[in-house]
C-alpha positions as CSV (number, residue, x, y, z in Angstrom):
1,M,13.2,190.2,-40.0
2,S,13.4,186.1,-39.7
3,A,16.2,183.5,-39.8
4,R,16.0,179.8,-41.0
5,T,18.1,176.9,-40.0
6,R,18.0,173.1,-40.6
7,F,18.0,170.1,-38.2
8,R,18.4,166.6,-39.3
9,A,15.5,164.4,-37.5
10,P,15.6,160.6,-38.1
11,F,13.6,160.6,-41.1
12,G,15.2,163.6,-42.9
13,W,15.9,167.2,-42.9
14,L,13.7,169.8,-41.0
15,T,13.7,173.5,-41.8
16,I,13.1,175.8,-38.8
17,E,12.3,179.3,-39.2
18,A,11.9,181.9,-36.3
19,S,11.4,185.7,-36.0
20,D,12.1,187.9,-32.8
21,R,8.9,186.7,-31.5
22,G,9.7,183.1,-31.5
23,V,9.5,180.0,-34.1
24,F,6.8,180.3,-36.6
25,G,7.8,177.8,-39.2
26,L,8.9,174.1,-39.4
27,V,8.6,172.1,-42.3
28,F,9.7,168.7,-43.6
29,G,12.4,168.9,-46.0
30,E,15.2,171.6,-47.1
31,Q,13.4,174.8,-47.5
32,G,15.2,177.8,-48.8
33,A,18.7,178.8,-47.7
34,A,20.1,178.4,-44.4
35,G,21.7,181.6,-42.8
36,Q,22.6,183.2,-40.0
37,A,20.3,184.6,-38.0
38,V,19.6,188.6,-38.1
39,S,19.2,189.3,-34.2
40,T,20.1,187.3,-31.2
41,L,16.3,187.2,-30.3
42,A,15.6,185.0,-33.7
43,R,19.2,182.8,-33.3
44,G,18.1,182.3,-29.8
45,H,14.3,180.9,-30.7
46,L,16.2,178.6,-33.6
47,E,18.9,177.3,-31.1
48,A,15.8,176.6,-28.9
49,A,14.1,174.5,-31.5
50,R,17.1,172.6,-32.6
51,A,17.6,171.8,-28.6
52,A,13.8,170.9,-28.1
53,L,14.1,168.9,-31.2
54,A,17.1,166.9,-30.4
55,D,15.7,166.2,-26.7
56,Y,12.4,165.0,-28.6
57,F,14.0,162.7,-30.5
58,A,16.5,161.3,-27.6
59,G,13.3,160.3,-25.7
60,R,13.8,163.2,-23.5
61,A,11.2,165.9,-22.3
62,P,11.6,168.9,-24.6
63,Q,11.3,172.3,-23.7
64,L,9.1,174.0,-25.8
65,P,10.8,177.2,-27.5
66,A,8.9,180.3,-27.9
67,L,6.2,180.0,-30.7
68,D,5.0,182.9,-33.1
69,L,1.9,181.3,-34.4
70,R,0.1,183.0,-37.3
71,G,-3.2,182.1,-38.1
72,T,-7.2,182.7,-38.0
73,P,-8.3,182.8,-34.6
74,F,-9.6,179.3,-35.0
75,Q,-6.6,177.8,-36.3
76,L,-4.7,179.6,-33.1
77,Q,-7.5,177.8,-31.0
78,V,-6.6,174.4,-32.5
79,W,-2.7,174.9,-32.6
80,R,-3.2,175.9,-28.8
81,A,-5.0,172.6,-28.1
82,L,-2.7,170.5,-29.7
83,L,-0.2,171.3,-27.2
84,D,-2.3,170.2,-24.5
85,I,-2.4,166.6,-25.9
86,P,0.2,164.6,-23.9
87,F,3.0,162.7,-25.5
88,G,2.1,159.2,-26.4
89,E,-1.5,159.9,-26.4
90,Q,-3.5,160.7,-29.4
91,R,-7.3,162.4,-30.0
92,T,-9.6,162.1,-33.1
93,Y,-10.3,165.5,-34.7
94,G,-13.9,164.7,-33.5
95,E,-12.7,164.7,-29.8
96,L,-10.6,167.9,-30.4
97,A,-13.6,169.4,-31.9
98,R,-15.7,168.8,-28.9
99,T,-13.0,169.7,-26.5
100,L,-12.6,173.1,-28.2
101,G,-16.9,173.9,-27.8
102,H,-17.2,172.8,-31.6
103,P,-19.0,169.6,-31.9
104,G,-19.6,168.6,-35.5
105,A,-16.3,170.7,-36.6
106,A,-14.2,167.9,-36.9
107,R,-13.5,168.9,-40.5
108,A,-12.6,172.4,-39.9
109,V,-10.4,171.2,-36.8
110,G,-8.9,168.7,-39.6
111,A,-8.3,171.7,-42.0
112,A,-6.6,173.9,-39.2
113,N,-4.6,170.9,-38.1
114,G,-3.5,170.4,-41.8
115,R,-2.5,174.0,-41.7
116,N,-0.3,174.0,-38.8
117,P,3.3,175.7,-39.8
118,V,5.1,174.2,-36.5
119,A,4.8,170.5,-37.2
120,I,6.1,168.2,-34.4
121,L,6.7,171.2,-31.8
122,V,3.0,171.8,-32.1
123,P,2.1,168.0,-32.3
124,C,-0.7,167.8,-35.0
125,H,0.7,164.4,-35.7
126,R,-0.9,163.2,-32.6
127,V,-4.4,164.1,-33.9
128,V,-6.2,161.0,-35.9
129,A,-9.1,160.0,-38.0
130,A,-12.3,158.4,-36.5
131,G,-11.4,154.7,-35.6
132,G,-7.4,155.2,-35.2
133,R,-7.2,155.8,-38.8
134,L,-4.0,157.9,-39.6
135,G,-5.4,160.7,-41.6
136,G,-3.0,163.0,-43.9
137,Y,0.4,164.4,-42.6
138,G,2.4,167.0,-44.2
139,G,5.7,165.0,-43.5
140,G,3.9,161.9,-44.8
141,L,2.0,159.0,-43.0
142,E,4.9,157.1,-42.9
143,V,6.6,160.0,-40.4
144,K,3.4,160.1,-38.6
145,R,3.5,156.5,-38.0
146,R,6.9,156.9,-36.8
147,L,6.2,159.9,-34.6
148,L,3.6,158.4,-32.7
149,A,5.8,155.1,-32.6
150,H,8.5,156.9,-31.1
151,E,5.9,158.6,-28.5
152,A,4.2,155.2,-27.9
153,G,7.8,154.0,-26.7
154,H,9.0,157.3,-24.8
155,G,5.8,159.1,-23.6
156,P,6.4,158.8,-19.9
157,A,9.5,160.0,-20.6
158,L,8.7,162.9,-22.8
159,R,6.1,164.0,-20.6
160,P,7.7,167.0,-18.7
161,S,7.8,166.6,-14.9
162,A,5.1,168.4,-12.8
163,G,7.0,171.1,-10.8
């Protein structure tokens, strides 16, 4: 069972989808009908995602909601690595490939990055092409620029405090 809700970001609507296990989708735009969560667990995951996004866009450190990531083992490996990129920092596809122990797999990392089902919460926008070029982004390059600028201005405040 899954549920869907919307969130108004500074650049437009986001649609969030969750199951009883966690958030499995965050896409740009109003996708499908928003509806009442069919379970308390799914409703809680949707609200946690909305709270995390509200904090993120307000310049406060968000608490990541439970995630129900669905992909190949390699995609899951890439998406988990995205979570390790600190707010306000960027990595290239090649750097991420080397970090994962797959030097020379920058294109495969880029393909997995492009299939990230939970944009912003799993920060694929922090990955750029060689030389700092933005590359692609599901929400469009202007949204990627805005997210990176937002993080550059709030990076230290957005980093969860150690403790």
